[in-house]
Backbone as numpy.savetxt, mean C-alpha at the origin, in Angstrom:
# Nx Ny Nz CAx CAy CAz Cx Cy Cz
-16.23 -0.70 -9.14 -14.96 -1.28 -9.71 -14.35 -2.30 -8.62
-13.78 -1.30 -7.71 -12.97 -1.98 -6.65 -13.57 -3.30 -6.23
-15.02 -3.21 -5.75 -15.37 -4.55 -5.13 -15.36 -5.64 -6.14
-15.71 -5.23 -7.40 -15.63 -6.45 -8.32 -14.05 -7.03 -8.41
-13.19 -6.03 -8.33 -11.89 -6.43 -8.58 -11.17 -7.30 -7.23
-11.95 -7.08 -5.93 -11.66 -7.73 -4.62 -12.21 -9.21 -4.63
-13.44 -9.24 -5.40 -14.09 -10.52 -5.58 -12.95 -11.62 -6.40
-12.00 -11.05 -7.34 -11.25 -11.86 -8.16 -10.10 -12.51 -7.34
-9.48 -13.65 -7.84 -8.21 -14.15 -7.12 -7.15 -13.27 -7.67
-6.23 -12.95 -6.28 -5.24 -12.06 -6.70 -4.03 -12.75 -6.81
-3.16 -12.11 -7.74 -1.30 -12.94 -8.06 -0.85 -12.81 -6.85
-1.04 -13.16 -5.70 -0.49 -13.04 -4.49 -0.75 -14.30 -3.54
0.19 -14.37 -2.81 -0.30 -15.09 -1.75 -1.42 -14.24 -0.79
-2.29 -15.48 -0.24 -3.46 -14.61 0.59 -2.92 -14.06 1.91
-3.56 -12.95 2.29 -3.22 -12.20 3.29 -4.30 -12.16 4.50
-4.34 -11.83 5.68 -5.06 -12.11 6.75 -6.58 -11.29 6.45
-6.32 -10.09 5.63 -7.52 -9.13 5.40 -8.43 -10.16 4.15
-7.98 -11.07 3.59 -8.60 -11.97 2.55 -9.70 -12.83 3.48
-9.40 -12.91 4.68 -10.32 -13.87 5.44 -11.47 -13.58 6.11
-12.18 -14.20 7.15 -13.42 -13.50 7.76 -13.38 -12.43 8.38
-14.36 -11.58 8.23 -14.28 -10.23 8.99 -14.75 -10.48 10.28
-14.00 -9.72 11.20 -14.38 -9.76 12.52 -15.12 -8.76 12.98
-15.91 -9.27 14.14 -16.96 -8.16 14.51 -16.32 -6.93 15.46
-17.13 -5.86 15.69 -16.42 -4.86 16.43 -15.97 -3.65 15.65
-15.36 -2.59 16.09 -14.83 -1.82 15.66 -13.61 -1.88 14.30
-13.56 -0.83 13.50 -12.59 -0.93 12.56 -11.25 -1.34 13.26
-10.79 -0.43 14.01 -9.60 -0.61 14.63 -9.35 -1.88 15.60
-10.72 -2.48 16.14 -10.46 -3.44 16.69 -10.23 -4.85 15.78
-10.89 -4.84 14.63 -10.70 -5.81 13.95 -9.51 -5.83 13.03
-9.01 -4.73 12.75 -7.51 -4.59 12.00 -6.48 -5.11 12.95
-6.45 -4.97 14.33 -5.69 -5.42 15.40 -6.08 -6.78 15.11
-7.12 -7.47 15.13 -7.05 -9.09 15.31 -6.67 -9.37 14.03
-6.87 -9.02 13.13 -6.24 -9.31 11.69 -4.85 -9.31 11.67
-4.29 -8.33 12.14 -2.75 -8.22 12.36 -2.30 -9.69 13.04
-3.03 -9.99 13.93 -2.67 -10.96 14.93 -2.75 -12.32 14.37
-3.27 -12.53 13.10 -3.50 -13.71 12.59 -2.22 -13.98 11.52
-1.96 -15.10 11.02 -0.99 -15.21 9.82 -1.45 -15.50 8.53
-0.61 -14.87 7.47 -1.30 -15.32 6.09 -1.01 -16.73 5.79
-1.73 -17.35 5.30 -1.74 -18.86 4.99 -1.15 -18.97 3.67
-0.52 -20.24 3.32 0.43 -20.64 2.23 1.40 -19.59 1.72
1.82 -18.85 2.71 3.05 -17.93 2.35 4.31 -18.15 2.76
5.25 -18.28 2.07 6.52 -18.58 2.69 7.29 -17.57 3.46
7.66 -18.06 4.64 8.62 -17.42 5.61 10.02 -17.19 5.12
10.31 -16.19 5.63 11.65 -15.76 5.35 12.63 -16.76 6.26
13.80 -17.57 5.98 14.69 -18.15 6.69 16.14 -17.43 6.57
16.37 -16.98 7.68 17.76 -16.30 7.62 17.51 -14.73 7.35
18.57 -14.08 6.97 18.60 -12.73 6.86 18.48 -12.09 8.10
19.23 -10.84 8.23 19.49 -9.99 9.61 18.02 -9.48 9.89
17.54 -10.08 11.05 16.49 -9.73 11.46 15.04 -9.90 10.59
15.13 -10.70 9.75 14.29 -11.07 8.69 13.48 -12.23 8.94
13.71 -13.11 9.93 12.79 -14.40 10.24 11.50 -14.02 10.66
10.54 -14.64 9.80 9.40 -14.80 10.24 8.60 -13.36 9.33
9.35 -12.88 8.41 8.69 -12.10 7.27 8.19 -12.97 6.21
7.11 -12.59 5.45 6.66 -13.31 4.47 6.65 -12.73 3.00
7.26 -13.37 1.86 7.16 -13.11 0.92 5.76 -13.23 -0.13
5.39 -12.07 -0.55 4.44 -12.03 -1.56 4.59 -11.57 -3.12
4.02 -12.28 -4.11 4.66 -11.85 -5.31 3.34 -11.27 -6.39
3.44 -10.38 -6.89 2.42 -9.64 -7.55 2.91 -9.59 -9.13
2.03 -9.95 -9.92 2.61 -9.61 -11.31 2.01 -8.16 -11.87
2.97 -7.30 -12.18 2.69 -5.93 -12.54 2.31 -5.82 -13.96
2.80 -6.20 -14.98 2.49 -6.50 -16.34 3.38 -8.00 -16.76
3.03 -8.45 -17.88 3.26 -9.69 -18.29 5.11 -9.94 -18.16
5.44 -10.76 -17.37 7.00 -11.02 -17.39 7.77 -9.84 -16.27
7.12 -9.17 -15.74 7.31 -8.20 -14.64 6.35 -8.34 -13.41
7.40 -8.80 -12.43 6.79 -9.19 -10.98 7.39 -8.25 -10.01
6.36 -8.15 -8.85 6.82 -7.42 -7.61 7.07 -8.32 -6.40
8.00 -8.04 -5.98 8.33 -9.12 -4.48 8.03 -8.03 -3.45
7.38 -8.70 -2.16 6.93 -7.74 -1.36 7.23 -8.71 0.03
8.13 -7.95 1.13 7.80 -8.36 2.25 6.92 -7.94 3.42
5.93 -8.80 3.94 4.96 -8.29 4.96 5.64 -8.90 6.21
5.27 -8.32 7.12 5.67 -8.62 8.82 4.57 -8.94 9.77
4.11 -10.18 9.51 2.58 -10.40 10.14 3.04 -10.66 11.75
4.30 -10.97 12.16 4.56 -11.27 13.47 4.97 -9.81 14.19
5.12 -8.70 13.50 5.12 -7.54 13.95 6.93 -7.66 14.34
7.73 -8.15 13.71 9.16 -8.09 14.15 9.62 -6.74 13.87
9.09 -5.92 13.05 9.89 -4.68 12.79 8.92 -3.83 13.26
8.30 -4.26 14.17 6.83 -3.02 15.13 6.01 -3.06 14.60
4.64 -2.92 15.31 3.46 -2.98 15.13 2.70 -1.73 14.33
2.47 -1.95 13.28 1.85 -1.02 12.25 0.80 -1.90 11.51
-0.27 -1.19 11.12 -1.33 -1.67 10.32 -0.83 -2.00 8.90
0.10 -1.26 8.41 0.80 -1.31 7.19 1.65 -2.48 6.82
2.09 -3.24 8.22 2.91 -4.34 8.14 2.41 -5.58 7.19
1.13 -5.44 6.86 0.43 -6.49 6.00 -0.09 -5.85 4.73
-0.20 -7.07 3.55 -0.78 -6.68 2.35 -2.22 -6.72 2.11
-2.80 -5.44 2.05 -4.30 -5.35 1.96 -4.73 -5.73 0.59
-5.74 -6.37 0.56 -6.37 -6.57 -0.87 -6.56 -5.32 -1.61
-6.85 -4.23 -1.32 -7.06 -3.04 -1.83 -5.81 -2.70 -2.64
-4.60 -3.07 -2.24 -3.45 -2.42 -3.22 -3.53 -3.27 -4.46
-3.36 -4.35 -4.46 -3.32 -5.07 -5.65 -4.41 -4.78 -6.61
-5.73 -4.40 -6.05 -6.67 -4.08 -6.94 -6.54 -2.91 -7.51
-6.03 -1.51 -6.62 -5.76 -0.35 -7.23 -4.49 -0.44 -8.29
-3.45 -1.25 -8.11 -2.39 -1.37 -8.80 -2.87 -1.94 -10.09
-3.97 -3.07 -10.22 -4.47 -3.60 -11.19 -5.02 -2.56 -12.20
-5.95 -1.74 -11.31 -6.61 -0.77 -11.98 -5.77 0.43 -12.82
-4.47 0.87 -12.16 -4.00 1.69 -12.59 -3.13 1.31 -13.65
-2.58 0.10 -13.77 -1.78 -0.50 -14.83 -2.71 -0.70 -16.20
-3.92 -1.15 -15.75 -4.84 -1.42 -17.21 -5.64 -0.50 -17.44
-5.85 0.80 -16.76 -6.89 1.82 -17.19 -6.24 3.02 -17.66
-4.99 3.51 -16.78 -4.40 4.50 -17.11 -2.74 4.48 -17.40
-2.50 3.32 -18.07 -1.19 2.78 -18.45 -0.18 3.21 -17.16
-0.53 2.50 -16.30 0.50 2.55 -15.03 1.24 3.89 -14.79
0.35 5.05 -15.08 0.91 6.39 -15.03 2.32 6.47 -15.47
2.72 5.96 -16.78 4.07 5.92 -17.11 4.44 7.22 -17.44
5.67 7.65 -16.77 6.40 8.76 -17.08 5.77 9.96 -16.15
4.89 9.57 -15.36 4.20 10.42 -14.32 4.93 10.55 -12.95
4.67 11.60 -12.13 5.49 11.82 -10.90 4.30 11.40 -9.88
4.36 10.35 -8.93 3.32 9.67 -8.14 3.76 9.85 -6.67
2.68 10.39 -6.04 2.82 10.57 -4.59 2.07 9.24 -3.82
2.53 8.06 -3.21 1.78 7.10 -2.31 1.75 7.55 -0.90
0.49 7.72 -0.52 0.20 7.90 0.80 -0.07 6.53 1.51
0.47 6.67 3.05 0.03 5.21 3.56 0.68 4.17 2.75
1.85 4.31 2.33 2.20 3.14 1.50 2.46 1.82 1.95
2.48 1.64 3.33 2.60 0.34 3.83 3.66 -0.31 3.27
3.42 -1.50 2.45 4.77 -2.45 1.89 5.20 -1.59 0.59
4.47 -0.80 0.13 4.87 -0.26 -1.05 4.16 -0.72 -2.55
3.15 -1.66 -2.32 2.88 -2.45 -3.62 2.49 -1.49 -4.60
1.64 -0.42 -4.31 1.17 0.36 -5.32 2.33 1.46 -6.06
3.01 1.99 -5.23 3.92 2.79 -5.66 5.20 2.13 -6.54
5.82 0.81 -5.85 6.65 -0.04 -6.75 6.45 -0.49 -7.80
4.84 -1.05 -7.59 4.24 -1.51 -9.11 4.22 -0.61 -10.23
3.86 0.56 -9.66 3.99 1.89 -10.94 5.37 2.24 -11.25
6.30 2.10 -10.22 7.48 2.48 -10.91 8.06 1.41 -11.96
7.96 0.44 -11.40 8.21 -0.90 -12.62 7.49 -0.71 -13.96
6.31 -0.10 -13.96 5.65 0.28 -15.09 5.93 1.47 -15.76
6.93 2.22 -15.18 7.55 3.55 -15.68 7.31 4.73 -14.99
6.75 4.66 -14.05 6.42 5.97 -13.02 7.47 6.21 -12.36
7.59 7.43 -11.73 8.62 7.84 -10.58 7.69 8.13 -9.44
8.19 7.58 -8.24 7.06 7.69 -7.10 7.83 8.06 -5.97
7.14 8.78 -4.90 7.63 9.13 -3.58 6.79 8.16 -2.70
7.34 7.26 -1.84 6.60 6.51 -1.23 6.36 6.87 0.33
5.61 7.24 0.88 5.36 7.89 2.25 4.45 6.92 3.47
4.89 7.23 4.57 4.19 6.48 5.76 4.85 7.19 6.82
4.40 6.75 8.13 4.92 6.92 9.27 6.09 6.46 9.42
6.90 7.19 10.32 8.31 6.59 10.62 8.49 5.05 10.89
7.62 4.52 11.74 7.62 3.15 12.25 7.69 2.26 11.05
6.92 2.74 9.84 6.80 1.73 8.57 8.14 2.04 7.41
8.78 2.93 7.89 9.58 3.20 6.78 10.96 2.10 6.88
11.56 1.29 7.87 12.34 0.25 7.46 11.94 -0.88 6.55
10.66 -1.26 6.78 9.95 -2.19 5.77 9.93 -1.74 4.58
9.57 -0.86 4.21 9.15 0.00 3.28 10.49 0.09 2.20
11.64 0.38 2.92 12.98 0.66 2.35 13.48 -0.64 2.00
13.19 -1.73 2.83 13.63 -2.83 2.63 12.87 -3.67 1.27
11.50 -3.02 1.20 10.75 -3.76 -0.17 11.11 -2.86 -1.25
11.79 -1.69 -1.31 12.47 -1.14 -2.26 13.67 -1.85 -2.75
14.50 -2.24 -1.76 15.63 -2.92 -2.08 15.54 -4.16 -2.72
14.48 -4.89 -1.96 14.13 -6.30 -2.75 13.83 -6.09 -4.47
13.22 -4.96 -4.89 12.76 -4.85 -6.10 13.80 -4.11 -7.01
14.45 -3.23 -6.34 15.64 -2.49 -7.07 17.18 -2.65 -6.09
17.42 -4.06 -6.38 18.85 -4.28 -5.52 20.07 -3.59 -5.79
19.87 -2.82 -7.15 21.06 -2.04 -7.66 20.94 -0.36 -7.23
19.73 -0.44 -6.69 19.17 1.10 -6.58 18.30 1.78 -7.66
17.68 2.65 -7.62 17.01 3.29 -8.69 17.07 4.91 -8.04
16.77 5.85 -9.14 16.46 7.21 -8.89 15.08 7.35 -8.92
14.20 6.34 -9.46 12.68 6.38 -9.61 11.96 6.51 -8.36
12.62 5.95 -7.29 12.00 5.69 -6.01 12.49 6.73 -4.86
11.68 7.08 -4.03 12.11 7.95 -2.97 11.28 7.34 -1.81
11.65 7.32 -0.58 10.90 6.93 0.78 11.09 8.09 1.57
9.83 8.56 2.02 9.94 9.82 3.12 8.70 9.36 3.91
9.05 10.11 5.00 8.07 9.87 6.32 7.14 11.09 6.01
5.75 10.90 6.15 4.78 11.89 5.68 3.56 11.79 6.71
3.52 12.29 8.20 2.25 12.04 8.74 0.96 13.05 8.33
-0.16 12.39 8.20 -1.06 12.78 7.56 -1.41 14.33 8.33
-1.93 15.19 7.61 -2.25 16.52 8.06 -0.78 17.45 7.69
0.15 16.79 7.05 1.33 17.77 6.59 1.49 17.53 5.18
1.92 18.52 4.60 2.31 18.33 3.24 3.44 17.94 2.92
3.72 17.27 1.71 4.85 16.77 1.35 5.96 17.81 1.32
7.32 17.49 1.63 8.18 18.60 2.06 8.94 18.99 0.65
8.75 18.11 -0.23 9.43 18.50 -1.59 8.54 17.62 -2.55
8.48 18.49 -3.96 7.91 17.55 -5.17 6.49 17.95 -5.52
5.71 18.48 -4.63 4.49 18.79 -4.74 4.56 19.98 -5.83
3.25 20.16 -6.61 2.26 19.21 -6.74 2.50 17.92 -7.67
2.17 16.80 -7.41 2.28 15.64 -8.23 1.25 15.25 -9.25
1.76 14.76 -10.28 0.70 14.43 -11.54 -0.50 13.48 -10.74
-0.05 12.80 -9.94 -1.01 11.84 -9.30 -0.73 11.29 -7.81
-1.75 11.25 -6.93 -1.54 10.74 -5.66 -2.47 9.39 -5.67
-1.70 8.41 -5.15 -2.46 7.19 -4.83 -2.35 6.62 -3.52
-3.42 5.76 -3.02 -3.41 5.17 -1.68 -4.21 4.13 -1.45
-3.82 3.20 -1.13 -4.92 1.79 -0.94 -4.96 1.69 0.29
-6.38 1.49 0.68 -6.89 1.07 2.33 -6.35 2.08 3.22
-6.54 3.36 2.76 -5.95 4.60 3.58 -7.07 5.06 4.44
-8.38 4.48 4.47 -9.56 5.26 4.87 -10.41 4.27 5.79
-9.48 3.78 6.50 -10.33 2.90 7.84 -10.45 3.30 9.13
-9.84 4.63 9.17 -10.05 5.20 10.48 -10.66 6.67 10.29
-11.80 7.07 10.79 -12.64 8.06 10.40 -12.00 9.65 11.11
-11.25 9.21 12.15 -10.40 10.07 12.99 -9.61 10.84 11.94
-9.02 10.02 10.90 -7.96 10.47 10.20 -8.35 10.93 8.93
-9.59 10.90 8.31 -10.23 11.49 7.21 -9.88 12.87 6.86
-9.97 13.97 8.13 -9.73 15.22 7.85 -8.07 15.55 7.63
-7.11 15.06 8.51 -5.80 15.22 8.17 -5.38 14.43 6.78
-5.83 13.17 6.33 -5.66 12.77 5.28 -6.01 13.47 4.00
-7.01 14.27 4.13 -7.76 15.60 3.18 -6.83 16.56 3.00
-6.15 16.87 3.89 -5.08 18.25 4.23 -3.64 17.78 3.68
-3.45 16.49 3.57 -2.23 16.12 3.04 -2.49 15.85 1.55
-3.48 15.41 1.16 -3.98 15.21 -0.31 -3.83 16.62 -0.82
-4.61 17.82 -0.27 -4.54 19.06 -0.72 -3.20 19.75 -0.93
-2.41 19.32 -0.08 -1.06 19.79 -0.13 0.06 19.46 -0.98
-0.42 17.94 -1.56 0.31 17.32 -2.71 -0.16 17.65 -4.02
-1.30 18.33 -4.02 -2.09 18.36 -5.17 -2.33 19.94 -5.83
-2.90 19.94 -7.22 -3.16 21.26 -7.66 -4.21 20.79 -8.67
-4.66 21.91 -9.54 -6.17 21.21 -10.26 -5.92 20.40 -11.02
-4.73 19.99 -11.68 -4.36 18.70 -12.86 -4.03 17.49 -11.96
-3.75 17.42 -10.75 -3.52 16.27 -10.01 -4.72 15.36 -9.96
-4.18 13.97 -10.45 -5.34 13.19 -10.22 -4.98 12.27 -8.94
-6.05 11.98 -8.28 -6.07 11.30 -6.89 -6.91 10.00 -7.11
-5.97 8.73 -6.73 -6.64 7.59 -7.09 -6.59 6.65 -5.44
-7.84 6.56 -5.02 -7.81 5.66 -3.72 -8.74 4.46 -3.91
-8.12 3.54 -3.12 -9.09 2.17 -3.29 -9.14 1.98 -1.75
-10.28 1.17 -1.38 -10.69 0.78 -0.22 -11.30 -0.57 -0.02
-10.96 -1.11 1.11 -11.56 -2.57 1.23 -13.10 -2.25 1.81
-14.16 -3.35 1.12 -15.35 -3.16 1.22 -15.65 -3.43 2.93
-15.60 -2.37 3.67 -15.74 -2.63 5.19 -17.40 -2.49 5.41
-17.79 -3.75 5.79 -19.38 -3.73 6.17 -19.79 -2.69 7.12
-19.00 -2.36 7.90 -19.49 -1.31 8.92 -19.67 0.08 8.29
-19.22 0.47 6.95 -19.07 1.67 6.20 -20.45 1.68 5.50
-21.22 0.45 5.31 -22.27 0.27 4.43 -23.41 1.32 4.73
-23.69 2.07 4.00 -24.85 2.86 4.13 -24.58 4.33 4.54
-23.11 4.55 4.81 -22.71 5.86 5.21 -22.56 6.99 4.07
-23.10 7.86 4.11 -23.25 8.87 3.05 -21.72 9.13 2.56
-21.66 9.34 1.10 -20.50 9.45 0.46 -19.81 10.87 0.66
């Protein structure tokens, strides 16, 4: 399903991950992608420390739009999550259309990056805890503010290194993550975090970009 979704045009400005794949290891390719700039995406002009950030717009449901800032120039620190990956709109589209946007559910987003999936679900009626490493939290909080300028109790932002369990809120009704399995060294820590956030009733939804170097690997 996600491979089919990624072949379709997205309701967003293109991001570097939409472009040609680079040769070499996943980590090296991601560094190369981070160094490139999204095309046809407006840059911020002004704002405290926001010069060079890029706006993206995603349609959540008819008439409901998500606004996201990405950081292709790493002004807010170097992180893989600074960019909008194609797996995030694909996962959000699936959740909105196939499981009613998890409306009324308590959701944990791991590796939230810009917060595309979690914030979109909140706009559809869910409650979400958005988590990532400490370096990503300033930009993540900025995207929360961009979408809920008057504040909301439906969104929380927390640091959550993989391998650790959430400090509060577990078990969640659902755990979501977009493009969080690009580094094989982090598979086991991620699995431990998913276990710590879940019980037998928790649904886990993950989407991943179709990395060609993973083709043929056992599931």
